[in-house]
C-alpha positions as CSV (number, residue, x, y, z in Angstrom):
1,M,0.0,0.0,0.0
2,S,1.3,3.5,-0.9
3,K,1.9,6.0,1.9
4,I,1.6,9.8,2.0
5,L,3.3,11.7,4.8
6,C,1.8,15.2,5.5
7,I,4.0,17.7,7.3
8,G,2.4,21.0,8.2
9,D,0.7,23.2,10.7
10,S,-3.0,23.6,11.8
11,L,-4.1,23.9,8.2
12,T,-2.8,20.3,7.7
13,Y,-3.8,19.1,11.1
14,G,-7.4,20.3,10.8
15,Y,-7.7,22.8,13.6
16,G,-11.2,23.3,15.0
17,L,-12.6,20.2,13.3
18,A,-13.4,16.6,14.2
19,K,-10.6,14.4,12.9
20,D,-12.8,12.9,10.2
21,E,-13.7,16.4,8.8
22,A,-10.0,17.5,8.2
23,W,-9.1,17.5,4.5
24,V,-6.2,15.0,5.1
25,S,-8.6,12.5,6.6
26,L,-11.1,13.1,3.9
27,L,-8.4,12.5,1.3
28,G,-7.4,9.2,2.9
29,N,-11.0,8.1,2.7
30,C,-11.0,8.7,-1.1
31,L,-7.7,7.0,-1.9
32,D,-6.6,3.4,-1.1
33,I,-3.5,4.7,0.7
34,E,-2.2,5.3,4.1
35,I,-2.0,8.9,5.1
36,I,0.1,10.0,8.0
37,N,-1.0,13.4,9.3
38,K,1.9,15.1,11.0
39,G,0.3,18.6,11.0
40,I,0.8,20.4,14.3
41,N,-1.2,23.4,15.4
42,G,1.0,26.5,15.5
43,D,3.9,24.9,13.8
44,T,6.4,26.9,11.8
45,T,8.7,25.9,8.9
46,P,11.9,25.7,11.1
47,S,10.1,23.2,13.3
48,M,8.8,21.3,10.3
49,L,12.3,21.1,8.9
50,N,13.6,19.8,12.2
51,R,11.1,16.9,12.4
52,L,11.0,16.1,8.7
53,Y,14.0,13.7,8.5
54,E,12.8,11.6,11.5
55,N,9.4,11.2,9.9
56,L,10.9,10.3,6.5
57,I,13.0,7.6,8.1
58,K,10.3,6.3,10.3
59,H,7.4,6.2,7.8
60,K,9.3,5.8,4.4
61,P,6.5,7.5,2.5
62,D,6.1,7.3,-1.3
63,M,4.8,10.9,-1.3
64,T,5.4,13.7,1.1
65,F,3.1,16.7,1.3
66,I,4.6,19.8,2.9
67,M,2.7,23.1,3.7
68,G,3.7,25.9,6.0
69,G,4.4,29.6,6.2
70,T,1.3,31.1,7.6
71,N,2.5,30.9,11.3
72,D,5.9,32.1,10.2
73,L,4.3,35.2,8.8
74,L,2.2,35.6,11.9
75,C,5.4,35.6,13.8
76,G,6.9,38.3,11.6
77,R,9.4,36.0,9.8
78,K,10.8,37.2,6.5
79,L,9.6,35.5,3.3
80,F,13.1,34.4,2.2
81,N,13.5,32.4,5.5
82,I,10.2,30.6,4.8
83,I,11.2,29.8,1.2
84,D,14.6,28.6,2.3
85,N,13.1,26.2,4.8
86,I,10.6,24.8,2.4
87,E,13.2,24.4,-0.3
88,E,15.5,22.6,2.2
89,M,12.5,20.3,3.0
90,I,12.0,19.6,-0.7
91,L,15.6,18.6,-1.1
92,E,15.6,16.5,2.1
93,T,12.5,14.7,0.9
94,I,13.8,14.0,-2.6
95,S,17.1,12.7,-1.1
96,N,15.1,10.2,0.9
97,N,13.4,8.8,-2.2
98,S,10.0,10.3,-1.6
99,N,8.1,12.4,-4.1
100,V,7.0,15.8,-3.0
101,V,3.9,17.9,-3.2
102,I,3.9,21.4,-1.8
103,G,0.8,23.0,-0.4
104,I,0.4,26.7,-1.0
105,P,-1.4,28.1,2.2
106,P,-4.9,29.6,1.9
107,I,-5.6,33.3,2.2
108,I,-6.5,34.8,5.6
109,I,-9.4,37.2,6.3
110,T,-7.8,39.8,8.7
111,E,-11.0,41.3,10.2
112,M,-12.5,37.9,10.9
113,A,-9.2,36.6,12.4
114,E,-9.0,39.6,14.6
115,E,-12.6,39.1,15.9
116,L,-12.8,35.3,16.0
117,F,-9.3,34.0,16.5
118,M,-7.1,36.4,18.5
119,P,-5.9,40.0,18.1
120,S,-2.6,40.4,16.3
121,Q,-0.8,43.3,14.7
122,L,0.7,40.9,12.2
123,Y,-2.4,39.9,10.3
124,D,-1.9,42.7,7.7
125,Y,1.7,41.6,7.2
126,C,0.6,38.0,6.7
127,F,-2.2,39.0,4.4
128,S,0.0,41.0,2.1
129,S,2.8,38.4,2.2
130,L,0.7,35.3,1.3
131,P,0.5,36.2,-2.4
132,K,4.3,36.7,-2.5
133,L,4.7,33.4,-0.7
134,R,2.5,31.7,-3.3
135,T,4.6,33.1,-6.2
136,S,7.8,32.1,-4.6
137,L,6.6,28.6,-3.8
138,I,5.5,28.1,-7.4
139,D,9.0,29.2,-8.5
140,V,10.7,26.8,-6.1
141,C,8.4,24.0,-7.2
142,E,9.1,24.6,-10.9
143,K,12.9,24.8,-10.2
144,H,12.8,21.3,-8.6
145,N,10.1,19.9,-10.8
146,V,7.7,19.4,-7.9
147,K,3.9,19.5,-7.9
148,Y,2.0,21.9,-5.8
149,I,-1.6,22.3,-4.6
150,D,-2.7,25.9,-4.8
151,F,-4.9,26.3,-1.7
152,Y,-4.4,30.1,-1.9
153,N,-6.3,30.4,-5.2
154,L,-8.8,27.9,-4.1
155,S,-9.7,29.9,-1.0
156,L,-9.6,33.2,-2.9
157,K,-12.1,31.8,-5.4
158,N,-14.4,30.6,-2.7
159,I,-14.1,33.4,-0.2
160,D,-17.8,34.3,-0.6
161,K,-18.9,30.8,0.3
162,N,-18.3,31.0,4.1
163,I,-15.3,28.6,4.2
164,F,-13.5,29.8,7.3
165,I,-14.0,29.1,11.0
166,D,-12.1,32.2,12.2
167,G,-10.4,33.9,9.2
168,I,-7.3,31.6,9.3
169,H,-8.6,28.0,9.6
170,L,-11.1,26.5,7.2
171,N,-14.3,25.0,8.3
172,S,-15.7,21.6,7.3
173,F,-16.9,22.9,3.9
174,G,-13.5,24.6,3.3
175,N,-11.8,21.3,4.2
176,T,-14.0,19.5,1.7
177,L,-12.9,21.9,-1.0
178,M,-9.2,21.4,0.0
179,K,-9.7,17.6,-0.2
180,D,-11.2,17.9,-3.7
181,E,-8.3,20.1,-4.8
182,A,-5.7,17.7,-3.3
183,L,-7.5,14.7,-4.8
184,R,-7.0,16.1,-8.3
185,I,-3.2,16.2,-7.7
186,F,-2.8,12.9,-5.8
187,S,-5.1,11.0,-8.3
188,N,-2.9,12.1,-11.1
189,N,0.1,10.5,-9.3
190,N,-1.4,7.0,-9.6
191,F,-2.3,6.6,-5.9
């Protein structure tokens, strides 16, 4: 049986949802594969990079999904640091004989996050940096011939459909949309 390892933050974990509503679990139900969800709420790309190798060795996945950057931006980290960390994760994954798919994080809704998640002076920075992160991640993916799932554009196209819990994390319907988008990519990889 094929195996997909998912490394990420709360957007991978499924923050605020029952485990079976998270897009990673929904994807696993659609494909005849084992999916290992290693999303951690609040995680940043340095931490993901630190735990990646151990998970690659332990699980020996055929495919590794990596998505991060939103929490880094909410901590005020510079874009180039995030890109460097994700590029290093891509190279580490490839060197451990696993294919890679990069997730491009969804948009955030600053006013909603301020009201429903927690106050932060960094929401505007995150909001304005996410499109730049998207462009940079696509460039890195093309450089290394790696597939990506564009959750940024998916969330932007569906912003009027009430897909967020709190302006940062997607609700059950939003996670269903994420699953459908991921299914398109993973189905094309013969899983």
